[in-house]
N, C-alpha and C positions, 0 to 999 in steps of 0.2 A: 519390512526389511528387503534388501536386495536378495534375489534368488540365486541359487548356485547351479541350476541344472542345464543351462544352455551351453552348447559347445563353444570353446574358446575361439575357434576360427570364425564362426558366424558372428560372434559378438564383436570381435575386433573389426570385421568387415563393416559393420554398421557404424562404428564409432572411431575409426582410425584417424579421422580429421581432428579429433579432440586430443590426440596423443602426439608426443614427439616420437623419436625413434625408440626402439627397444633399448632398455638400459644396458644390455649386453653389447650394444652397438650394431645389432642386426636390424636392418630396415624391414618393415612388413613386406611380404613377398608380393609378386605381381598380381596374383589372384585376389589377394585381399585389397589391394589398391583399386583394382577394377570394380570390385563389389562395392567399395565405399563410395565410388562416384555415383552409384545408383541410389544411395540413401538420400531421402528427402531432407532438405535444409530450409524449410519454410520459416518465414518470420512470423512470430505469434502476434495476435491482435492486441494482447494485453501486455504492455511493457512497463507497468508500474513496478517500482522497487518496493519490496516488503523488507523493512529493516527489523531483523530478528536474529538473535545469536543462537547458533547451533554448531555441532561438531561433526566431523567426518574424516575419512581417510582416503588418500589416493590409492588407485588400484595397485595390487602387488600380490605376492605369494600368500600374505596373511589374509587376503580377501579372495583367495582362490582364483586369481587372475595373474597373467604374466607380469613380470617386472617391467613396466613401461612408464616413461615420463608423462606427466599430465601438463598440457599447455595452459598457461595463464594468459588470457587475452584482454585487450583493452575494452572490449564490449561483448555483448551477448550474441555473438555470431562467430562462426568458424572462419570467416574472412577478415575478422578484426585483427589488428596488429598483435604480434606475439610479444609479450612483455618478458617472459622467462618460462622455464619449464620447472616443474616440481617433481622431485624424485618419487619412486614407488614407496608405498607404505608410510607416507608422511601424514601424521596427524595434523589436522587443520581446524581452526575455529573460524567460522564464517560469520559475517556481519549482516547478511541479507541475501535475498534471492529475487529473481525476476524471470519472466518468460522471455525466450529469444529463439534462436535457430534450433531446429530439432536435431538432437543427437541421440540415437537409440541407446537404451540401457544395455551395457555389455553383459549384465547378469541375466536379464530376462529377454532381451531383444525388443522390448516394448518401446513405443514412441515416448520421448521425454523432451519437453520444451524448456525445462528449468535450467537456469544457470545460477551459480552460487558466487557471491561476492566475498573476496578474501584478500588479505594482505600477506605477502610472502616475501621475505628478504627486502622489505622496504617498498615493495611495489604492490599497488592495489589494483586488482582486476577481477576477471571472471573466469570460472572453470565450468565446464559442462557437467550437469548432474549425472549424465549417463555414465561417466567414468569415475564417479565418487561413491564410496561406500558410506551411506548415511543420508538422512533426509531431514529437512526442516519440518516443523509441525504444521499440520493442516495445509499441505501444499500439493494439490493435484498435479499430476505430471503434464496434463494438457490444460490450456486455458479455456474458460467458458466465454466464447465469443458471441453468444446470443445477445442481441440488442437489449439494453436494460428496459424493464417495464416502466413506463412513464407514469408518475403519480400526478403530473401537472403542477408540481411544486419546484420552485427554483431556489438556487443558493442565494442567501440574503445579502449579497454584495454585488457591485456592478460587473457587468459582462467584461470578459477579458482579463480580469484580475485573478491570479493564481495564488493560493495560500495553502499552507500545510496544516495537517492535523497535529496539534501539539499535545493533546491529551484526549483519551477516549475511554469509553466504558464507565462513565459516571452519570449522575443524574442531578436533579434539583427539585425543590418543592413544588414546582409548577407542572412537572411532567411525571414524577414518580408514581402517582396514583393511576396513571394511564398506561403504565408499562413501557414508557418511552425511554429513550437513551440520549445522552448529551455528549457532544464533542467540543473541545476547545479548538478554535481556529486562530492561527497566528497572523492576524491582520494588523496593520499599522494603525496608530491613533489617527482619527480623522477620516478613516475609510467610511463611506456612506453605508448605512445599514438599511436594507430594503425589506419590504414585506415579501415573504416566500410564496404567498398565495393571496387570494382575496380573503382578508382576515378582519376580525374585530378584536380590539383590546378588551380582555376580560379581567386582568389584574395587573398591577404594577407597584413598585416601591422605589423610594429614593434612598440610596445608601447614606447612612449618617456621616456627617462631616463633609459632604460633597454638595455641589450646587445642582448637578444634573446627571449624576451617575445612577443608572436605573436598571432594574430587572423588569422584564415585560413578559406577560403571558398573552398568547394570541390563540384564537379559535377560527378555523376556516369554515367554509360554507357547509361542509359535511360533518362538522363536529370534531375534527382532529385538533389536538392541542400542541402548541409549539411554545418554546421560550427563547428569548433573546436577552442575554445578560451582559453587562458591561457596555451599555449603550448610553451615550450622552444625548439626552433629548429633553425638550421642554415639557412642562406639566400638561400643557394642552395636547401635545403629541401623543401622550400615553393615557389620556383620560379614558376611564372605562366607558365602552360604547363607541369609541372612536374607530372608524372603519378605514381600511386601506385597500386599494387595488393592488394586485400582484405587481411588484417592481417599484411601487411608490416608496419614497424615502421616509423612514421613521426617525432616524437620528444618525449619529456617527459613532464609531468605536471610541470609547472613552480613553482618556490619557492618564487619569489618576488611578490610584490603587487603594480603594477603601478596605477596611477590615470590619465589616458589619455582617455578622453571621445570620442576622435576621433578614438580610436583603442581598448583599453582594460582597464577596471577598475576592480580591484580586492581588496576585503576587507579580503580575506582569501584564503588559498590554495584550489583549486578545479579545475575541468574541466567543462567548459561550453560546452554543447553538443546541437547543433541546428539540428533539424530534418525537413524533407521536408514537412510534413503535420501534422495535428492535428486531431486525433491521428495518430501514425505511429508505425508499427510493426518492432521491431529491437531486434535481439538476443533472440527471443522467448517471448518478452514482448510487450504489446500494450501500448505505452507511449503517454501521452498528457497532456493537461491542468488539467485533472481530476485525474492524478496520485498523490496519497497522498504523503506528505512529509515523509521522512524516509523510503520509499519503498526500499527494498534491491534488488539490481541487481547483478547477477552473470554472468560474461562472460563465454561463453562456445562455 
């Protein structure tokens, strides 16, 4: 929870750029404006939007801070265009959050790079976390900008294609025994499906009622297990013992929707991607059960 113990003047100095004028009509005094100019407004390295619903309240007497308006901006920076202002003590339901420009928390004075996505009076934009009472779950105030640890594994579709995570936190019969995790990726039918590493086909099945809709289990050179499901491929392409070099094409994303619980069930076109562990580093991303829905993944 936000803390109560910092002095109001210091807190406003750190975050005045996220406010409008005082609700009483009094503009923050000259000292506060000068202090706010020294506050850092760095752009964070992680700009991914996390789509999650949570609640909060704008600053005001009920949250032990002055009655000040909160700025709703078009983007996650204090220089973005101002869409409107939100009155003090307004309860809000947020639809996501992302890292952006730093706005210090007015309750603690701590650095906070988070911005919250909200719709207010028909306008959707962003408010700085530092002036909101409330937090999303599992949301550190500063991003982890360390380079991802490379596993030498690539995303299994062509470079330059971006696709979103449409389901996460589930598994399949090919990876469950290894402690793996699966994500569904919203790729279009016909998108090439590539080998994520140097792999060997260890199992596969053909969904009943289809000509080429398959589930495939792969093992890499160090024994890690992957699955690729909803792939249209020939029987020769998925024969047990068939080997692929990283990036070689195995098949394409299937267009049909079988209902075969022993092999593949699909309610919409996508690629089911099973990974060896939870989480797992692939293509520069650390993916797992905590990966938010609609996360955008670009193969490179």
